[in-house]
N, C-alpha and C positions, 0 to 999 in steps of 0.2 A: 553374299549370302552365307559362305559356308565360314567365315569368319564368325558371324553372329553367332550360327549355330554350334560353332566348337566356343565361345563366348557363353552360352547358357547351359551349354553341357560341364563345365568347368564351373560355373555358379553352381548350380544343381550339386556336382558332385561335392564342394566345399559347404551347402547346404549340409549335407548329409554328416560332413567332419563334425560341422561347430555343434551340432544337434548332440550327435553323438558322445563327444564331449561336455556338451552342460547336463546327459543324463548322467554321468558320472561325477559333474563338480557342484549339481544340484546342492542348495539353493546360493551358493556362490558360483556368479556369470563372469567372473572378471577372465578369468585363464579363455572360456570362448570367445568374449569381447576383444580381447588384446590380438587373437588369433584372427576375427573379423578384421578388426583393424588394420592387420598388417595385409590381410587380403586388400583392404580398400588403397593402401598405398602402393602397389603391385599395379591395380587394375583400374582404378575410381578418373586417376587423370591421366591423358594421354599425352605424348610429349607435347611442348610446346603451348601449354594451358596458361594460362595468364597468372598469376597467383593469387589473384580477388577470385578468381571461377573454380581455383581448385578447392577440391572436397576434401583428402585428406592431407593437408597442411595447416597441423596442431602443434600448437605450445603444448609444454608440460600441464602448465595449468587447466587447460581449457580438457584433456583427458584426465585429468584427475575430478573435474566437474563432471564429466561424462560418466565417471564411474562411481563418484559420488550419488548420482539420479539412478543408477543398477544396482547398489545394493549397499546395504548397512546388516551388520551380522547382532546388532539389537534389534529390532524390527523384523517380524514373522509377516510378510505380505499375504499370508494365507487367512492371515485373521485380521491386520490392522493394514490402512495403509499405510506405503512407504513415500511419505508428501515431501517434496526436494522442490528448492526454490532457489534461484539463481538470476542476481542482479548484476546487468552485464551495463557497460558503457552501447553507445550506439556502436556499429561496425565493428561489434567484436563477436562474431559470428553466433551470435545464440540459435539463430534457425539454423543455420550450418550444422551444429553440433548436437541440434534437437533432431534433426532428420533422421542424423546418425543415427543416432540414441531408439529413436523410434522403428526406424528401418532393423536394426539390431532383433528388438522386441519379436517384431513381424516372421522374421527368417528364421525365429525359434517357435513360431508356432501360435503365439500370442496376439488376440486381437487389442488394435491399439485404435487408439482417437485421438485426433488432432483437429484442436478448435484454435480459433484466433476472432477477435471481435470484429473483424469488418474484412470482406471479400477480396479485396485487394492486398491483405497480409496473406493471403495465399500465395499469390506469385511466387513469392520468391520462395519461399517453400516449395511450391511446386517445381522450380529450377534446381533446389538441392538435391532433393527426390530425382530427380530424372539426369542428376550426374551420378548416383550411385550403381554400380554394378550387379546390386542385388535385385534392382527394381525394373520388371517389366516396360512399364509407360504409367503415366501419371493422367487423370481425366478430373480435371475440380468441378465440375460440370456434375457429372457422375456420382462423384465425394466418392472414388478410391482412387489409391494407389496401390496398382496391378506390380506380385512379383515376379522373375524368373521361374523358380521354385514351385512345383505344387504343393510341396509341403506348405511355403511359406502363409501367412494371412495377410487378406488386403489389409489397407488403411480406410478410412474411415476418415476425410479431410472434407471441412466442412466449416463455413464463417458461423460465429453465434447467430442460432434466430429457433422461433420455436422450434420450428421440425427439423432442427438438428440438436436440441437440448434433451427430447424428452423422446421417449418409446427405444432407444438402442442401448446397448452393453458394452463395457468392453474391459479389458484389464488392466490397460496401462493409458491414463488419458496424459495428452501434452497440451498445455496453453502457453500458445505464442504471444505477446504482450497485451498481458491483464494491465500492463499500465494505462491504457487506452479507455479500461471501461470506469470509467467515473459512476461513484456505487449511487448519486441521483439519476441516472440514466437505465431506459428498459434493460440496455444489455446486463447490467450488473444481476440482475434477474435472472436472466437468460442461462448467464457462467453460475447462479447457485443451482437452477433448475441442471444443468450437466456435470455436475459432481455427482450425482448417485449413478452414472453411468458405471461405475466402478465398485458399487457396493455389493453385487452378487458373487462378483470374481473369486477364486481363491489364487490371486495373484495380483493384487492392490498398490499400483501404484501410480501416482499422480505429479506431474512434473511440470515446472512455471519457471519461466524466464523472459526476462524485462524487464526494460529503462525505469525508473522510477517516475509516480507521481502520488502525489500524498490525496487521501479520500480514493482510495480506487479498489478493485478488485484483488490488486499485486498485493497493495498496502495489507489488504486483508491477508493475501497469503502468504506474506514475509511475517508479518507477527502472529501467524497461529503458528507456522515450523519453527522460525524462533522458540516460541514457547514448549515446542514438541523438540526441537533442541535439551533445554532443559530437562524432559520428563525423562528423556531417556540419556541423557550425557553423552550423543552425538551429535557428529557433524554434517548438518543437513542441508545448509545452506551456502552460499558463496559471495563475495561481491569482487567486482574489477572495475578498475575505471580505465580511460585513455590512458592512464601513466603506462599500466601494462600491455599495451598495445604498440607495439614499439610503429607498427604502418599509421597510425595515430600521429603525425610530426607534431613537434609543439609549433612549430610555425605555420601548421595549419588551425591549431586548436588556438592560437593568440589569432590569428584573422579571424574567425569566428566568433572570437572575443568583445573584437574591435567593432563589431557587427551586429552583435543581437543581448540582448538583456544578460543578465547575470543568474537569473532563475534558469533559463533555456538552457544558457553553460552546466551549470551544474547540476541538474538533470541528466541530460544529454549525456555528458560524457564522465562526469565525477561521482555518480551515483548517489547524489542528494537528495534527499525526498524535499522536494520542491511543490509550491502551488503556483498551476498555471497562473501569469500573468503576474505571479509575483505574490508572496508572502504579505499579509497583512502585519503580523504581530512577529515582529525577527528576533523580541529580545525575552521570548520567555525561558523561563529556567524551573525546575521540576526537583523539589526533592529527592535526592539519594542517587543522583547522578554524579558519578564519578570524578567528573573534569569541575564540580561544584562542592568538596567536599566538606564545608560550613553549612552548606546546608541539608539541614536532616529532618526525618519526619518529630522527632523530639523538639528539635527548635521553632519550628512553624508552628505545632503545638504551645509553644509559651506565648505565641502572638494571640493579643484577645481582639477580638473582631467589633467596630465600632457605627459601622456600615453593612447596609442591604440592601440588595436588589431585587425586587421580584419582578417574574415576567407570566403576564397571563395568556394563556393559550387555550382556545376553543376548536382545536381543530385535534386533541387529542383527549378522549375520554377515557383513558387509565391513567393518564399521569398531564394533565392539560397545565400545569402550572408548576411556577421555579421559583425558588429563592435561593439566595446567596449572599453568605455573608463572608466580609472581604475589612481590613484595613490599609489605608495605604500613607505616603506623606510626598515630599516632592522629587526622589527619586525611584518609589519602589508602589507595587501595589501588590499586597498577602492578601490573596485569592485563599478561603481558608475551607466553607463546606457549602456544599451545595444540596437542596433538600427540593425535590417533586411532591406536589401535593396538590391532593382533591378538593380539602373542605377549607374554605374561607377562615373559617375558626382559628386555621393552624395561623394566620396572620394577629392573631392574638396571644399565640405561645409567649410566656413568661420569660424565656428566654431572650425575646427581642423589645422586651420593655423599655429596657433604657440604647438601645442602636436608634441612630438614623436611618431612617427607611425610605427609600424611592419606588414607589410603582408607575407602571406603563398607566397612562389615560390617555383617552381618545378613538376614535375608530370604533371596531370592536369591542375594544378591553373597555367599551363603557357600562357591558350587561354587567360586568362583575366590581369595577371600580362605583357604580350605583350603588350594589350592594354592600359594597364595606363600608363605604361612607354612611349609609343609613344606619350601619352596624357600632360606628360610632369611632372607625378605624383612624388615628390619629399618625399618619405618614406625608409626603410630600407627593403628590398628585402631579406628574407629569406627562405633557403632550407633546415630545419634539418632531420637528419636522427635520429634511434629509441633511439641511444644515449643522443643525444643531444637536444629530445625532455625527455627526461626521466630527465635530466638535469633541465630542466622548471620544470617538477612537482615538483622534488624535492625542488626548490627558493619557490612552492607554500606551500610544506608541510610544510617547516621549518617555516612559516607566520601563526599567525591568519589571515583567512578572511573575511574583512565584508563587507556585501550588502546588499540591501532594495529587498528584491524576488517581488516587486512591479514594481519597476526601472530594475532590471532583471530576469525574470523568467525562463527563460531558463539557464540562468547559475546557477541559484539555482537549477533548475531539474538537470542539469549536473554535480553540484558539490556531491550532494548528492547522485548521483546514479554511479559516477564513481565509478571503482572493478579492481581489476588486474586481469589480463588475467591467467583464470586458465588452459591455455594449451600451456603457453609458460614455458623455462625451465629457462629464465631470467627474473626477476622484471621486469613489462611490460605494461604499463595501457589498460586496455582493449578496443580493437577499437569498436566505434561506432558510427551510421549513423545519429544520432542527438547530437553532441559531439560539436556543432557550436562554441557557446557561450565559451563553456572551453577552445577549440583551439584559441580562439578570445585572455581568457585571457593567456593561456600559451604565444602567441605574445606579449600579453600586457608587461609582465615585462623582458623587453629587456632592455641591459644598454647602458649611455647614452655616448658619448664619452667626455672628456677634464674634467674637472673642472665644476661644479655645484653649487652654490648658494642655500643652503639648508635652509630655516628658521627653531625654532625653532615649536613644536607641544605637545599640550597636550596628553599624554597617553591616550587611549578611554576608557579603561578598567581598570589601576590602577593608575591615574587621575595626576600621576607625570609630569613634562617637560620633555622634551629628542627633541635632535637633528635628524632630520632625514634625514637618508642616501641613497643613491639610489646601494648599491652596492649588487651584486649577490651573494651568498655565498654556493652553494653546499657544 
């Protein structure tokens, strides 16, 4: 008991010291933070603690990540949020380092929130909080991490639920594993509802750390933070794979690779943005990508469309329908421009007069195709079944898909997030409610009847000249 009282006395005294230093270094917390880390090195891990359970066992890049999340001289958190995003391999101590950073802010007297997609993910956070000598106790059911010093603030820790995302506020918000928050799940809305908790603060910080999955809240955070890096010319993101974690041995990774699919290994250990159960379209090339210098916006502008795909959508009153222009040959599909529209007269635009158009027919599409037929629209009306649709999917998979994501933003999103249906016994594209541009692309790669004169074209990736072919080749 006396040892415990002595320990708490030391913690309280040190808390006063780093708060005094913080008063002199504000707004730069790096000096008091390094004092704090030194204290953890001395008191957090008693002799005999296994390495995997040590709180104060950091690599230089892990310390650099934590300091990145604390401070950037180009962003004033009194006026705008300092948002930072950490992308790491599994078992790279994301949660451990997050709890250390969160406890530092609470020790300095700031209100801290900690959110995770599901309650089970809080168990490991509770373990690391309990290892911190500044922490008195952790009560997940009461949503509190309590601190030894009365000068510190409790941390509000909870899963993303309706009750934990509204009504509260904080200065510093930490999100653990938003890569598990798929955008079509309710948890995504709860995540959005929790972000304004820092809105009224005069010390706004949001920190994210996760492994990657496409089409998730974490991908949103990563993309947003990358744009903020360009805006401020500042480093606000970090990325670390298993290769930087010597405790994740090559033998272990190879044993995993032998037993599990590549999309799982790539996401979990190599920080690649993959789709759960595997991406459908793996040969997407975006103009402007430095890996493909010949694919420029100007070059794609020179490609003229010969095909159109149209998808009707009765579920969106503002942009119910989509039209996509494209061209394709035996090796490539050149996706050009996508157009959302509401007036069926748009299909009679003079720009489409000499292009081959296919529209989706059947089922609830008939309410629109009956109108276009009565209006005299000359096009291919195609009602497909699942087998025929997957044939078109395979036609796209057989080719390199080239696009400008500024000209076809929904198509880019659809291609990146297209996944196989995990609940289907057969190979089947997962059905989503936002795949309108992809459906246009599938309708666009239809076969023309009769002989078609096709000129020669320069191969955009290999530089050789070849003759275009309009042959579908499942």
